[in-house]
C-alpha angles and dihedrals in degrees: 000000000000090000093057098076090045091051092047090049091051093051091049091051092049090050092050092050091048093049091045091052092051091049091053092047091049092049092059112109120245087249092055090046089054090050090051091049092051091049091049090051090048092052091062099036133092116267096263094048091042090054091051092048092048088049089054092049094050097074089045090052090050091050091047090053092048089051091049089051091051092050091049090052094048119106122249110288125224123232090253120095091233088056086073090072119079113258118252111279092014125136109274117239117248114264135201108248114233108234117233122231123005119350146149090234086127111192098141116171091223133099113251086232088063103038131005104208118212097183141331144220129222130179140155123241117186090340094310124112118235119193138187134181129206126198141088139293112278093231094042113038090185094060111087119215138180123200118195128191115207131210092274093052094255117148123225127185125209114193107200120227092214122087118250138054117290129240134180110240107171141008136198112184107304093345115096128188117222126196128185128215088255091058100255115144128214136181120224113200106195092184091061095023093231133136121205127187136197111327091016094285110162122232114218118245115222117201114231135186117269113254115262113261117225094229136027124232115253119218106213095181 
């Protein structure tokens, strides 16, 4: 009978540790979860693939650190939703500047199981940001794919007929050059939202749902 309270206490402790671990895991940001996923993939990959995955994780880690710094510098927040917004005339929080043109900034809003992004392109047109992502399907690394975001924020997917992951290699204004691992070259026209391949053959754009955002905007007016 003396062992029963000890057994019950042990079971309660195990349950608390389990629930605490789940709470910590659920509190991790989508960006941190993506970093963890890339690091887990790198742990079981060959050296070349692991180096590429670590390279992809590095900009995400830098952005996560910048976000943590911004949160640490933020003033105390009230319990109201509108208290999350800076007060009028307050000091703005530091932000991560979006790079223009082609970059490995790599903050794609997609799951790595859906799309493995090699690099991305960002540019402003009449004050509106346009974005595009080059890479391969998450479940098929040999299938190149381009995802473009138009002026209205609509997402379009181009699945390339050529074998090999895609990558942006050059940009001139709103015209971006795409090359695949097999050497095929495509031209992405973000003004017209078209993609043409060798010989001028068009690649069909398929509309897709916008990725889910982790938080919703709050209108305090």
